C-alpha angles and dihedrals in degrees: 000000000000097000111098103171112045132181114208122192121195126185132223094254091060093054107036143050119258090253094051132266130095120287103220093198092055092048092049092048091054092047090049090058094046096045093053090056095045092066093058092277092287091281099102090257126140118297112268127215126218131194110195116208103195131187120192107093096114093039092049091054097053101081096041089054094046095250117145095197141015106287121236098212118087098229094059092043089056092046091051091048091051093054096036099049092062091048092047095053092042090054092049091046092054094043096049090044087070086070097039092255127138124212130212124206117227117181117190137187130195089257090055091056101042100047113082097223093047091046093054091047091051090052093049092050095049094043092050093049090053092046089054093051097252126135111236112219107203127194137157112263095249093168094073107005104091095180092057093052094048101039113000131098134194092228091071090041089054092053091051093045089051089057092042094056093038092243122192093213141016119209117194112197121201142158088262123070096232145316115315130199089239141350105334090219092058116093114246098032119120138200118258105231099193139013116199096177146335092288090068090064098050109124093012114133109222118197120228105211138058124231103246100053096218097102136057100226130084138171091291092062092045094052091047090050090049090052092051093050095042091050087054092054098261121128116227134206118198113194144127124290089243089063096047093113092055092047092051092049092052096249119150107270139134119350121326118209113202118218109264101184146019130267109275130201105299097235093052094059091049091045091055099043110020108032124095112219113235093199145339140252120205113215131204119239094265093053091047090056092047093050101037104031100024136043100251132128121237111265127193092249092067097053119099102174143002132207137177135037115276142144132227108286095031122124116253135181119246110213134192120232089271091058097253116142105239099167145002128219148161110263122223096205136060114250092248092059098053103071091068090052099052114129094354128124120243089239092058092044092051090050095048103033105022139270092288089074095059093095142095121274089219118013118221092240089059097047134091125190115230101180132018 
C-alpha cells in the first residue's frame, strides 16, 4: 500500500455499547488492525504512521455516571466527556501497550485549528509524536468547547487533521460498510464503490443519523468530511470498523473517494472549514467580482456595511449585497475602525488618517472563496 501516513477516524458507535460505556473487545479489535499496519504491515515494508481521531468520550462516560442515554443538556454532556475522555485514553493506552506502542492524547477545539499560532503548534505536536513512534489519539475537547458539543463532528476534524499532518490517506470508520444510494436497510439499495467527484452523488439520498444513537455524526458528516479531504488532494476510504484491516491494506472495501483537488495553503483549508466568523462585511458588486472572480484583496472602497465585534486577525464572512457569504478572510482592522473606512480609497485614508491606513481590509493571501 502506497500510503505511509494515514489518519483513521472511528465513531462512538464502533467503540461503545448502545447503553454507553466502552466495549473493550471493539477497542482491542481496532487496535489489532492498526498495530499490524504500524509495523510496515508485517511485510518488511516501510514503517507506517497512524493518527487516530477517536470519538467516544461522551459515550464512554454515560454508564459510569449512571446515564442511560446521551444527555441533551450541555452541563451533563461536558461531565460525561470529562469522565469518558480519561477512560477512552486509558483503554487505548492499555490496548496499544500489547504491541509496545505508546499513545499521546491531543485535544483540539475550533479555536486551536483556526488561529495560525495554535495551528502551527498542533502540527508540531502531532509531527513530533509520529517521529517518536507514538500514536496520537485526537479528539475534540468536548469538556470545555461548547461549540464542538453542540455543532461539531469528528468526521470534519479528521479531514482537517489529515490535511494538517499531510496524510496520504484518510480512513473513516463507521457502523455501515460504505455509502449507499439509499437507506442500506431498504431492499434494492446498493453500495457505491467509488466516488470520483460531486456529480457522482447527485440524486443520492444520504441519511443523517447513525444506528446506535450514542454519537452526533451520521453519513452526512462523513460524506462532507470526504469531500473536504478529497478537495485537498487526499484520498478517502469510508467503510465499517470491522473492515478496518482491509481498508488499511489497500484492499477494495467500502466507498473510495478519489482526490478532486490539490493541496492548498494549510491555513486556507482551516479558514474555510474550521474557523468561526466573528463578524461580517457586506461588499458591493465590484468588490464581489474582485474577490470571487479575480485575484484582488478586499479594499475599504468595496465595503458597504459591517456587523459584529471582532479584532484584527479574526476571521470574518464576506457577503454579497444579497447577504450570501461568498468568502471568508482574516481582517486587518478592528470592527470599530471600519465604519470610518467604508467606501473610501486607501489613498484618501492615508492622506486623512495616516500611512498606516493605506492597506487592505482582507489581504488576498488570507482569503478563501466559498461560493463562485
